N, C-alpha and C positions, 0 to 999 in steps of 0.2 A: 502492500500501500503506500502511497506517497504522502511525503509531506501534510501534515493539517495545520492549517493557516487560518486563525478565528479576526474577524477583523474590526479591525483599530474603530478607535471612538463607539463602538456600542457593548455592551454588555451583557450573558447569558441571563438570564432571571428567568429563564421555563425552559424543566429539561424533559420529556416521555419515551416512551416506549408502546412502542404503533407495531403492533403485533399484526402483518400484513396478511389477512387469510381471504376465503375465497366468497364475502359477502357482497350480494350484490349493485350491481351499480360506486364499488370500491370504496373503502375505508381512508375518511382525511386522519389532519391533526384535530386536535379538540384546541373547539377557538375558545375558550379559560386562558388558554395556552398560550393563544398569538395576537386576542384582541388589546389586552392588560397585563402590567404587573408593574409592581409597585406604584400606583398609579399613574403609570406613561404609559400613551399614546398607544397606538398602533406598535406587535412588533415589526424591525426594518427589515432582519430576516432569520430565517430559517434553515441552521446547515444535521443534512441527516445522513447517517453512514447505514448501510445496508449490509444487515450481515444475514446468514443464514439457506438464503433465497432467491430467486429469483421470482421479480416482479416486474410486472406492466404501472406506467401511471399519468393519468392525461390533467391537463391544467388548461381548461380554458371553461371548464363551469358548464358545458351544454354538453357537449361529449360524452357518451358513459364508458366509463373504462372493460374493456373483458380483459379475459385470460387470454385466449389468442393470437385476437389483431388489430386491437384499439387501443390508443395506449402507447410510449416509449418505454421502451426497455431496462428498468436497474438490473443489473448484477450480484451476483451476493460480493459487501469486500468495496463496490462503489459506492464514492460519496453527492451529494444531493445539495446546491446550497437556491434555495428560492430569496430576491432581493424583490421583491415585491407585493404589495397585499393582494392584490387581487386571485393570485397564483397561490400562495400559500393558501385563501380563504378558502379558493376550485380546489388546492390539487383532490385529489380523489387513485387508490395504486385499489391492484387488488393481484395475487400471485397470479403464479402463470405455470406451476405444475398442483404434486401433497402436500409439497412444503412450506404452509409460509414463512413470509422471509420477515424476520425481527428491525423495523425501523429505530433506529437510534438518532433523537431528532433536539436539539440546539437551537431554544428561540432570543434571537437577543434583539436590543433592545434601546 
């Protein structure tokens, strides 16, 4: 895995582990983690590391992510950084096979 770099100027104020399973329509981030933390406004960045298994994700809020065809692939060991509030709010992911992916997510404000 390459070096992990956290953006200067923003503090990590929330963290969660999301198990990306076969939930129809995909799973998203927990709203309480990205909407506000410690009296601050909306999240500026979410940095995630995928463990365990491949997933597909979608960011547009209109398309339904599916295990086989719809959405971008993220492989175990890869990272994903979102720096747009709309993308963060619309993020949905689903596993591609029989094993759920574990997504470790850091919310920066």
